[in-house]
N, C-alpha and C positions, 0 to 999 in steps of 0.2 A: 454695348451688348454685354451681358453678364457672362463671366467665364464659368464653365462647368468643371467640377472636380472629376478627375478621371476615375474610372472604375478600379484601376490598379491601386490607386491611393486607398480607396475604401477596402479593397481586398487585403492590402498590407495591414491596415488598421485592425481588421477583423482577425487576421492570422496572428497578430501580435497579442491581442486579447486572449485568444484561444491558447496560445503558447504559454502565457503566464498562468492561466487557469489550470492547464494540464500539468504544468511544472509544480504547482502547489499540491495537486492530488498525488502525483508521483512521490513528492517529498513526504507527504503524510503516510503513504504506504511504506516507504523506507523507514521512517521514524517508528512506526508501530511495529515493524518487523524487528528493528533493533531492540525496542523495549521488551518484546517477547523473548528474544534470545537472551538478553541480560537476566530477565526474571527466571527463565528456564534454567540457566546455569546457577543462579542463586538458590533455586529450590533444589537443584541437584546436590549442592553443597550443604543444604539444610539451613541456610540463612533466611530463606523466604518460603512461604507456603506454596504448595502446588496450585492452590485456588487462584492466587494472583496470576500465575502463568496461564491458567486456563482462561481467565477473564481477558488477559492480553491477547491470547490466541484468537478468541472469538472476535475481539475488536479488530485485529489484523485481518482476519478472514473477511469481515464485513467490508473493510476498506478496499481489500483486493477485489472482491466481487463487484463493488461499485465502480472501481476504476476499469475493470474489464467490461462491464456493461456499457460504460460511456465510451469505450473504444480507446482509452488512454493507454492501456496495456493489452496485449493480445490474450486471447482466451487460454491458449496453451501455457503461456507464461504464468498466468494467474493460477492455473491448475498445478503447475510445477512448484510454484512458491508455496501454495497451500499444502501440497503433499509433503514437501520437505519439512515444513514447520510442524505439521501433524505428526510426522515420523519422529521428530525430535521430542515432541511432547509425550508421545507414547513410550519412547525409550526411558524417559525420566519417570513416568508413571509406573512402569513395570519395575524400575530399579528400587522404588521406595516400598 
């Protein structure tokens, strides 16, 4: 008689795949946030244009929204991160 694989093994395999997928999305969100902050501080000092920071901000917001829509980060966490970064961008924009 053939042995059946248990549903627990399948569940474990599925959760491992999801964990790795979620990990990569979270990592890309963090990376894009770091890129934006670096560009924002560079444009504040005058070594980079504010347009570069604006492009990085839009990219970061897109990644955060995607992660929140997929349920990888919570909706309020996404809103908080976007708000903080937008506030940083606005302060740099008004300073110039």
